[in-house]
DOVEXVEX-973862 format. One record per residue (C-alpha): x, y, z; residue number from 1. Coordinates in steps of 0.5 Angstrom, whole numbers. Layout:
<recs>
REC:X:Y:Z:NUM .
...
</recs>
This chain:
<recs>
REC:283:185:339:1 .
REC:278:189:335:2 .
REC:273:194:339:3 .
REC:266:191:341:4 .
REC:261:195:336:5 .
REC:256:199:339:6 .
REC:250:193:338:7 .
REC:255:189:343:8 .
REC:255:194:348:9 .
REC:248:195:348:10 .
REC:247:187:349:11 .
REC:253:187:354:12 .
REC:249:192:359:13 .
REC:242:190:358:14 .
REC:242:189:365:15 .
REC:245:194:370:16 .
REC:252:193:371:17 .
REC:257:196:376:18 .
REC:264:198:372:19 .
REC:270:203:375:20 .
REC:274:208:371:21 .
REC:281:205:369:22 .
REC:284:212:372:23 .
REC:281:214:378:24 .
REC:277:207:380:25 .
REC:271:211:380:26 .
REC:265:206:380:27 .
REC:259:207:376:28 .
REC:252:203:373:29 .
REC:252:202:366:30 .
REC:245:200:363:31 .
REC:242:200:356:32 .
REC:236:204:355:33 .
REC:234:203:348:34 .
REC:239:206:343:35 .
REC:243:209:349:36 .
REC:247:207:355:37 .
REC:245:210:361:38 .
REC:252:212:365:39 .
REC:250:213:372:40 .
REC:257:215:377:41 .
REC:256:213:384:42 .
REC:259:219:386:43 .
REC:253:223:384:44 .
REC:247:218:382:45 .
REC:245:223:376:46 .
REC:245:219:370:47 .
REC:248:221:363:48 .
REC:247:219:356:49 .
REC:252:215:352:50 .
REC:251:215:345:51 .
REC:253:211:339:52 .
REC:257:217:337:53 .
REC:260:219:343:54 .
REC:263:211:343:55 .
REC:265:211:336:56 .
REC:268:218:336:57 .
REC:273:216:342:58 .
REC:275:209:339:59 .
REC:280:211:335:60 .
REC:283:215:341:61 .
REC:283:210:346:62 .
REC:290:208:348:63 .
REC:294:213:345:64 .
REC:298:218:349:65 .
REC:294:224:349:66 .
REC:288:225:353:67 .
REC:286:232:350:68 .
REC:284:228:344:69 .
REC:280:223:347:70 .
REC:277:228:352:71 .
REC:275:232:346:72 .
REC:272:226:343:73 .
REC:267:225:348:74 .
REC:266:228:355:75 .
REC:264:220:357:76 .
REC:271:217:355:77 .
REC:273:215:362:78 .
REC:267:211:362:79 .
REC:268:208:354:80 .
REC:275:206:357:81 .
REC:272:202:362:82 .
REC:267:199:358:83 .
REC:273:196:353:84 .
REC:277:194:359:85 .
REC:271:190:361:86 .
REC:270:187:354:87 .
REC:277:185:354:88 .
REC:277:182:361:89 .
REC:271:178:360:90 .
REC:273:175:353:91 .
</recs>
């Protein structure tokens, strides 16, 4: 299955949605805001931007054994993994 493109992600999260990180099952809210996705961990309630660059840098590393490369590609890698899992579960 192909990964969703950035525009699909922006459309999917036009309304706030609660997702969970795959590894720790940490809840966060995601919502599109212009050309970025705002990610708000429920633990801190402080939002941070997830950009198209973060997303596209991470895609080639998702599902590979080395987490270091994925985390280096984006500090938002856990959220990107959750986005992909959400798309996979709804297709």
